[in-house]
LOLO-627268 format. One line per 4 residues: number of its first residue (from 1); for each residue x negated, y, z of N, C-alpha, C, O. Coordinates in steps of 0.1 Angstrom, whole numbers. Example, Ala and Ser with C-alpha at 12.3 -4.5 7.8 and 13.67 -1.06 7.14 Angstrom:
1> -132,-57,78,-123,-45,78,-132,-33,78,-142,-33,85; -128,-22,71,-137,-11,71,-129,0,79,-134,11,80
***
This chain:
1> 315,559,159,316,544,157,316,537,146,318,541,135; 312,524,150,307,518,135,312,510,121,316,498,122; 311,514,112,321,513,97,323,502,98,321,494,108; 328,498,86,334,483,85,326,473,78,323,473,67
5> 325,467,84,315,455,79,314,452,63,321,442,61; 309,454,54,311,451,38,305,437,37,294,434,44; 313,426,27,305,415,24,304,414,14,311,423,9; 297,407,5,297,409,-13,303,401,-20,294,394,-25
9> 313,397,-22,324,384,-30,321,376,-42,318,384,-51; 322,367,-44,319,358,-57,335,354,-57,341,349,-48; 338,359,-69,353,350,-74,351,345,-86,346,351,-96; 357,331,-84,351,318,-95,364,320,-98,372,322,-89
13> 369,320,-116,381,319,-120,381,301,-120,371,294,-123; 397,299,-116,393,279,-118,395,278,-132,393,267,-137; 399,293,-146,398,287,-158,390,283,-167,391,277,-177; 376,290,-159,363,282,-164,362,274,-170,368,265,-165
17> 356,270,-185,360,260,-189,354,246,-186,358,235,-189; 338,250,-177,328,241,-161,335,237,-157,338,225,-156; 341,248,-152,347,249,-133,350,229,-126,356,219,-130; 344,233,-115,352,215,-108,351,220,-96,340,226,-92
21> 360,218,-89,362,220,-77,352,217,-67,350,225,-58; 343,202,-68,332,195,-67,320,207,-68,312,212,-60; 321,208,-76,308,222,-81,313,234,-71,301,238,-69; 319,241,-65,326,251,-56,319,248,-40,312,254,-32
25> 327,234,-42,319,229,-26,312,227,-26,305,230,-17; 308,222,-34,284,218,-31,278,231,-27,269,233,-20; 287,243,-35,279,260,-34,280,257,-17,272,252,-9; 295,264,-14,296,260,-1,287,253,11,281,258,21
29> 288,243,8,284,231,21,269,236,23,264,238,34; 261,238,2,251,239,9,246,254,14,234,254,18; 252,263,14,250,278,23,258,275,37,260,282,46; 262,265,36,262,259,54,258,259,54,254,271,53
33> 246,246,55,236,236,62,223,246,63,214,242,69; 224,258,56,212,268,53,217,277,63,208,283,69; 226,279,66,230,290,76,218,289,89,210,280,92; 221,303,95,207,303,105,194,305,103,187,307,113
37> 191,306,90,176,306,84,175,321,75,180,326,65; 167,324,83,160,339,77,157,346,61,156,356,55; 158,331,59,158,327,43,162,331,32,157,336,22; 177,327,37,189,328,27,205,343,30,209,350,39
41> 207,341,18,223,354,20,236,343,29,241,332,27; 237,353,38,245,342,50,257,342,42,259,349,32; 265,332,49,281,330,38,290,330,53,288,323,63; 300,340,51,306,344,57,325,341,58,334,342,66
45> 323,337,47,339,331,51,339,326,29,332,330,20; 352,317,32,357,313,15,367,315,15,370,316,26; 375,317,9,393,314,5,396,313,-9,389,319,-18; 406,304,-10,416,297,-29,427,309,-27,430,318,-18
49> 432,305,-40,442,312,-47,446,303,-53,440,292,-52; 460,303,-61,454,291,-76,449,298,-86,452,291,-96; 440,311,-92,439,311,-98,422,314,-98,416,316,-108; 417,315,-84,405,319,-79,402,309,-71,410,300,-68
53> 387,310,-66,383,305,-56,376,314,-51,370,318,-61; 372,321,-40,359,327,-37,354,329,-20,361,327,-10; 338,336,-21,328,333,-16,327,343,-10,326,352,-18; 326,347,3,319,355,12,302,358,16,293,356,25
57> 304,361,8,286,362,19,281,374,22,289,382,18; 272,379,27,262,391,32,259,397,22,253,394,12; 265,411,25,262,423,15,249,427,17,248,432,28; 239,427,11,224,437,12,225,443,-4,225,440,-16
61> 227,458,7,229,473,-4,219,469,-10,225,462,-18; 208,468,-12,191,471,-19,198,459,-33,198,462,-45; 202,448,-29,203,444,-49,194,433,-46,190,431,-35; 191,427,-60,186,416,-63,165,422,-68,163,434,-65
65> 156,417,-73,143,420,-73,144,425,-89,136,434,-92; 153,418,-98,154,424,-111,157,440,-114,156,445,-125; 159,447,-104,164,459,-101,149,467,-99,150,480,-99; 138,462,-97,121,467,-94,116,469,-104,106,476,-105
69> 123,462,-118,111,461,-131,117,474,-138,111,477,-148; 123,480,-136,128,494,-141,121,500,-147,109,496,-145; 120,509,-156,104,517,-164,91,508,-163,79,511,-163; 96,498,-162,79,490,-172,76,487,-157,64,485,-158
73> 78,485,-146,71,487,-131,66,471,-129,74,462,-127; 51,469,-129,45,457,-126,38,459,-104,30,465,-97; 45,449,-101,42,446,-89,26,443,-82,19,434,-87; 21,452,-72,5,448,-70,0,438,-66,9,434,-58
77> -9,429,-66,-6,418,-57,-8,413,-46,-8,401,-44; -13,427,-34,-6,425,-20,5,420,-24,8,408,-24; 14,431,-27,31,431,-29,34,421,-34,42,414,-27; 31,416,-45,36,401,-48,32,392,-36,40,385,-29
81> 21,392,-35,24,377,-21,30,381,-13,35,371,-10; 34,387,-7,41,397,2,55,387,2,58,380,12; 63,387,-11,74,382,-14,73,362,-18,80,354,-12; 63,357,-27,57,351,-28,62,342,-14,73,336,-12
85> 52,344,-5,52,343,9,62,338,17,62,330,26; 72,346,10,86,344,21,97,329,9,102,318,12; 94,335,0,102,327,-14,100,313,-9,110,305,-9; 85,308,-5,83,295,-3,82,293,9,80,282,11
89> 84,302,21,93,294,34,108,291,30,114,285,38; 115,295,19,128,299,20,126,282,12,131,272,17; 121,282,3,122,270,-8,116,251,2,120,240,-2; 105,252,14,102,247,22,115,240,26,118,229,22
93> 125,249,35,132,250,44,145,240,35,148,229,39; 152,247,24,157,235,12,151,226,4,159,222,-5; 138,222,5,138,207,1,139,198,13,143,186,13; 134,208,27,134,195,35,148,193,35,152,182,39
97> 157,204,32,175,192,37,175,189,25,186,183,24; 170,189,15,174,180,4,180,191,-5,190,186,-8; 180,200,-10,183,214,-14,176,214,-28,163,212,-29; 183,214,-38,172,225,-48,179,233,-52,191,233,-50
101> 173,242,-57,185,256,-60,190,251,-74,201,247,-76; 175,253,-87,175,255,-98,178,259,-105,179,255,-116; 180,272,-99,185,287,-106,174,299,-100,179,310,-99; 161,299,-96,155,306,-91,150,319,-99,140,317,-107
105> 154,328,-98,149,340,-103,151,352,-99,155,353,-87; 147,366,-110,150,378,-97,157,383,-97,156,394,-92; 172,377,-102,183,381,-100,193,374,-88,205,375,-87; 185,366,-82,195,357,-76,183,358,-58,185,353,-47
109> 171,366,-64,164,373,-55,168,386,-43,166,396,-49; 172,389,-32,178,399,-26,166,405,-22,157,399,-26; 163,413,-16,152,425,-12,161,436,-1,172,441,-2; 151,435,8,157,442,19,148,448,31,140,442,36
113> 151,464,35,143,471,40,143,472,57,149,482,61; 138,464,68,143,467,82,148,473,86,152,479,76; 153,478,93,155,486,98,147,495,114,152,492,126; 138,502,113,129,508,124,116,501,123,107,501,131
117> 116,494,108,102,493,103,94,495,89,95,491,77; 87,503,96,78,505,81,72,503,78,63,499,85; 74,503,62,70,497,50,72,477,54,65,468,52; 81,479,57,81,462,52,95,457,48,105,460,54
121> 94,448,38,99,439,25,99,427,31,89,420,32; 115,424,38,120,412,36,130,407,20,134,414,11; 130,392,22,138,386,9,138,373,17,132,366,25; 155,377,4,162,364,9,169,353,-4,173,359,-15
125> 170,342,-4,175,340,-17,185,335,-17,189,328,-8; 194,338,-29,206,339,-32,215,333,-45,210,332,-57; 230,331,-40,234,322,-55,234,314,-57,228,311,-68; 241,302,-47,239,287,-49,249,277,-59,254,266,-60
129> 247,288,-64,259,278,-72,257,264,-86,264,258,-94; 243,266,-81,242,254,-93,233,245,-85,227,236,-90; 233,250,-74,219,239,-66,225,229,-64,238,227,-66; 218,221,-61,225,203,-58,214,201,-40,205,207,-36
133> 222,190,-36,220,184,-30,218,170,-29,227,161,-30; 202,166,-25,207,147,-21,202,147,-7,193,154,-3; 211,139,-1,206,136,13,196,128,19,192,117,15; 194,132,27,180,128,29,182,105,29,174,97,25
137> 197,105,35,195,86,32,197,83,18,200,72,14; 195,92,10,198,91,-4,180,85,-9,170,90,-4; 180,73,-19,169,71,-19,160,73,-37,150,70,-43; 177,82,-42,172,87,-50,167,102,-53,176,111,-53
141> 153,107,-55,144,117,-58,151,129,-69,150,141,-69; 158,120,-80,160,126,-93,171,136,-92,178,135,-82; 174,147,-103,182,155,-104,183,153,-123,175,153,-132; 202,150,-122,203,143,-137,205,150,-145,203,146,-156
145> 215,168,-143,222,175,-150,207,185,-158,195,183,-156; 212,194,-164,201,204,-170,212,216,-172,220,217,-181; 208,230,-155,217,239,-159,202,247,-154,190,243,-153; 207,256,-151,195,270,-151,194,285,-159,204,292,-162
149> 184,288,-163,183,300,-170,170,295,-176,160,291,-170; 174,298,-190,163,292,-198,144,296,-193,135,288,-191; 144,313,-191,130,318,-196,122,309,-180,110,305,-178; 133,308,-173,129,303,-156,129,286,-153,124,281,-143
153> 135,279,-166,137,263,-165,125,261,-167,117,268,-172; 124,245,-161,107,240,-160,108,233,-168,120,228,-167; 99,226,-182,99,218,-193,114,203,-190,122,199,-198; 110,200,-176,113,191,-177,134,185,-178,141,175,-178
157> 132,201,-178,155,207,-174,157,204,-183,166,196,-186; 147,210,-196,154,207,-214,150,198,-218,152,195,-230; 142,191,-209,145,172,-218,152,166,-207,151,166,-195; 161,160,-220,177,154,-213,174,138,-201,179,135,-190
161> 162,133,-212,154,123,-208,148,119,-199,144,108,-196; 145,134,-191,132,139,-180,142,142,-169,151,149,-168; 134,131,-159,144,130,-144,136,145,-136,125,150,-140; 143,149,-124,144,166,-124,144,157,-104,149,148,-97
165> 135,168,-102,132,167,-93,134,183,-80,139,194,-83; 129,182,-68,129,199,-63,116,208,-72,116,220,-74; 108,201,-75,96,202,-84,99,220,-97,92,228,-102; 116,218,-98,118,222,-108,118,237,-102,116,246,-110
169> 119,240,-88,123,257,-81,107,262,-80,103,274,-81; 98,250,-79,85,255,-81,77,260,-92,66,265,-90; 85,257,-107,80,263,-116,89,276,-117,84,285,-123; 100,277,-113,104,289,-116,98,295,-108,96,306,-112
173> 94,293,-98,85,304,-89,74,308,-95,68,317,-90; 71,306,-101,58,306,-107,63,317,-126,57,326,-131; 69,313,-128,84,325,-139,79,338,-134,74,349,-138; 87,330,-116,92,349,-112,78,356,-106,78,368,-104
177> 64,347,-103,53,353,-103,48,363,-110,45,375,-107; 48,357,-122,40,364,-136,50,371,-135,45,383,-135; 67,371,-134,72,388,-145,64,397,-134,55,404,-138; 66,396,-120,66,403,-109,43,413,-112,36,423,-109
181> 40,401,-121,25,406,-123,24,416,-131,18,427,-130; 34,410,-143,31,419,-155,45,423,-163,47,424,-175; 56,424,-151,66,431,-158,69,423,-170,69,431,-179; 70,411,-174,72,400,-186,76,387,-184,68,379,-180
185> 86,385,-186,85,380,-194,78,365,-195,72,368,-205; 74,351,-192,65,339,-196,72,338,-203,65,333,-212; 82,338,-206,89,323,-215,98,327,-215,106,327,-206; 98,332,-235,115,337,-238,125,330,-238,136,334,-237
189> 122,317,-240,139,309,-249,130,294,-246,118,296,-243; 132,286,-245,132,271,-247,124,266,-253,120,255,-251; 120,274,-264,112,266,-269,101,263,-271,95,253,-277; 95,279,-261,88,286,-263,81,276,-244,70,274,-240
193> 89,275,-241,88,260,-227,76,249,-231,66,244,-227; 89,247,-245,83,233,-246,73,232,-252,66,223,-248; 67,239,-262,59,245,-270,47,247,-260,36,245,-266; 47,250,-249,38,251,-237,33,237,-229,21,234,-226
197> 47,229,-225,51,215,-223,36,208,-230,26,207,-224; 40,203,-250,36,195,-257,19,199,-258,12,189,-258; 13,215,-259,2,219,-262,-4,224,-251,-10,235,-251; -3,220,-244,-6,225,-225,-24,218,-227,-32,227,-222
201> -27,210,-230,-42,206,-229,-48,204,-232,-57,196,-229; -45,215,-246,-48,221,-261,-53,236,-258,-64,241,-258; -36,242,-253,-39,253,-251,-33,262,-237,-23,270,-237; -41,259,-227,-39,264,-218,-31,279,-217,-34,289,-224
205> -21,280,-206,-14,297,-203,-27,305,-203,-36,302,-196; -28,316,-211,-37,326,-208,-32,336,-195,-24,345,-197; -36,334,-185,-37,339,-171,-47,346,-167,-48,348,-155; -55,349,-176,-65,356,-170,-69,371,-172,-79,378,-169
209> -57,374,-177,-62,388,-182,-48,392,-175,-45,403,-180; -40,389,-166,-33,401,-162,-33,407,-151,-23,412,-145; -50,407,-147,-53,417,-136,-53,415,-123,-56,424,-115; -48,398,-118,-50,391,-108,-59,390,-101,-65,400,-105
213> -65,386,-93,-75,377,-86,-77,366,-94,-70,361,-103; -88,361,-86,-84,346,-99,-80,338,-87,-75,328,-92; -80,336,-71,-73,329,-67,-61,329,-65,-55,320,-60; -52,344,-72,-41,340,-75,-38,333,-86,-32,323,-85
217> -43,337,-100,-42,330,-111,-41,315,-107,-32,308,-112; -51,309,-98,-51,295,-98,-44,289,-88,-43,277,-87; -37,299,-81,-27,297,-78,-8,295,-82,1,289,-76; -10,304,-100,-3,302,-109,-6,294,-111,-1,285,-104
221> -16,290,-120,-19,277,-129,-12,268,-122,-2,263,-127; -16,262,-107,-13,253,-97,4,250,-105,8,242,-113; 9,262,-98,24,258,-98,34,261,-111,46,263,-110; 26,260,-122,33,263,-138,21,246,-145,17,244,-157
225> 18,239,-132,17,222,-144,28,219,-151,40,220,-148; 24,214,-163,38,213,-170,44,197,-168,56,194,-171; 34,190,-161,41,181,-153,45,180,-135,36,181,-126; 57,179,-134,61,181,-118,55,181,-114,47,190,-111
229> 53,162,-111,43,153,-102,30,165,-99,28,167,-87; 22,169,-106,8,176,-105,17,196,-104,8,205,-107; 30,202,-100,30,213,-92,24,203,-73,24,191,-70; 21,215,-67,22,214,-50,39,217,-47,47,221,-54
233> 40,214,-37,54,211,-32,54,225,-28,45,233,-31; 64,226,-21,66,245,-13,56,245,0,49,255,2; 57,232,10,46,230,20,36,229,14,33,240,19; 26,226,7,15,229,3,13,241,-3,6,251,0
237> 19,239,-11,19,258,-13,15,270,-1,6,278,-4; 17,271,6,21,278,18,8,275,27,4,281,37; 2,263,20,-15,263,32,-24,264,18,-35,259,18; -18,273,1,-27,276,-4,-38,292,1,-33,302,7
241> -48,291,-3,-63,299,-1,-51,310,2,-47,315,13; -47,313,-15,-45,324,-21,-36,330,-10,-39,341,-5; -26,323,-6,-9,328,2,-17,334,17,-15,345,22; -25,322,22,-29,324,37,-41,336,35,-47,338,45
245> -46,344,25,-60,349,28,-49,363,33,-37,361,34; -57,381,36,-53,389,39,-38,396,41,-34,407,36; -30,387,51,-23,390,59,-19,401,64,-20,402,77; -12,412,57,-12,422,69,6,420,80,16,413,80
249> 1,437,91,6,430,102,10,445,102,2,454,102; 27,446,102,31,430,109,33,421,97,30,426,86; 36,411,97,36,405,84,50,410,75,61,413,81; 47,409,58,54,407,49,57,425,48,66,431,43
253> 42,432,55,46,446,49,38,449,37,28,443,34; 45,464,29,39,467,13,36,474,18,36,477,30; 29,481,4,19,498,2,36,502,2,48,498,1; 27,518,6,32,526,2,43,530,-9,55,533,-6
257> 39,530,-20,44,531,-30,55,524,-34,65,530,-38; 52,512,-33,63,503,-32,71,507,-23,80,509,-31; 74,509,-15,78,507,3,89,520,-5,101,516,-7; 85,533,-8,84,540,-17,97,543,-22,106,550,-18
261> 94,533,-37,102,529,-48,113,526,-45,124,530,-49; 111,515,-37,126,505,-30,134,520,-18,144,519,-11; 130,527,-18,139,531,-8,145,543,-16,157,543,-13; 143,550,-23,147,555,-35,153,551,-44,153,557,-55
265> 161,536,-42,170,526,-50,186,534,-42,193,535,-32; 184,539,-61,204,548,-56,213,532,-62,211,523,-70; 224,535,-50,237,522,-54,249,529,-52,253,535,-43; 253,526,-61,272,533,-67,273,524,-48,270,513,-43
269> 283,539,-44,292,530,-29,298,521,-38,299,523,-50; 302,506,-31,316,494,-35,326,500,-33,329,508,-23; 331,497,-43,348,498,-41,357,485,-26,353,473,-25; 361,488,-21,369,483,-7,380,472,-17,383,475,-29
273> 384,461,-12,398,459,-17,404,446,-8,395,439,-3; 414,443,-7,416,430,0,415,422,-4,416,423,-16; 412,410,2,405,399,-5,410,384,-20,404,376,-28; 424,387,-16,428,385,-29,426,388,-44,426,383,-55
277> 423,406,-36,424,411,-54,410,417,-52,410,429,-52; 399,412,-50,387,419,-50,382,415,-63,389,406,-67; 372,418,-73,365,416,-85,351,409,-80,346,412,-69; 343,396,-91,333,400,-86,323,408,-86,319,418,-92
281> 314,396,-69,302,408,-69,306,421,-63,296,428,-61; 318,428,-58,320,438,-50,322,432,-37,323,421,-33; 322,448,-26,319,446,-15,335,446,-12,343,452,-19; 339,438,2,348,437,5,353,437,27,351,428,35
285> 360,448,28,357,446,37,360,433,51,371,428,48; 355,428,61,356,413,70,371,414,70,381,408,65; 370,425,77,389,426,87,401,421,72,412,415,72; 396,424,63,406,421,52,411,404,51,422,399,47
289> 403,399,54,402,382,52,413,371,56,413,362,63; 423,376,48,433,366,58,427,355,66,434,348,73
***
């Protein structure tokens, strides 16, 4: 007999200083707009009570990418490309829908190993709490607010006077790629990002020593351009020579070493509660939803 289906549940306190129902509603709408696409964590249900808003989503036992960096682990170039290519497919779908994630980082990138597919790694983008959607009918292409995680935020996000577009996600992707290559953050805080922005023409990023190929470094430089207009779109990135080269069969297959490492990640069995009483990010049985 098949066991109970588990959902990952995000609990949002209504008492949060920056909580607005409009923001919660936007997150749910964006998740629903992306339903049916393989690149995103699936929305299952929503619920609300006097004190909290709940969003029940697909539970991915392996967790997010950040766990892969333990003990100083660095991804090799082939495995990195497997992830970046999938993220680009997801970003292309999002941006076509008019949705910008605005907080793309390892903690919001979920990994899983499909059953009966040896050495295959799949990726899903999650946590759309800061995402913003601009309907196709809206002639504005700009995002006005500042949000995200500092180490992955594009230069224009730190400057409240500058407009923001979906190219902020492309910049974040570059920061993720650098983290995968080196195991380190490219920028520790907003000051480092802004310093690069103002000195990029005379002091370009030192990327030649990360140990990856020239095509990979060239791609990384392209998506880390200081000016958003100079960064390629997600669709154009998918046509990049580095992204298109050396595709292993089946698609998204990784090396044996990483596959073994991910397979051995140990996870605490989730606690199961009734829906209104769960705590943030624990699992809940699907049958207990009111």
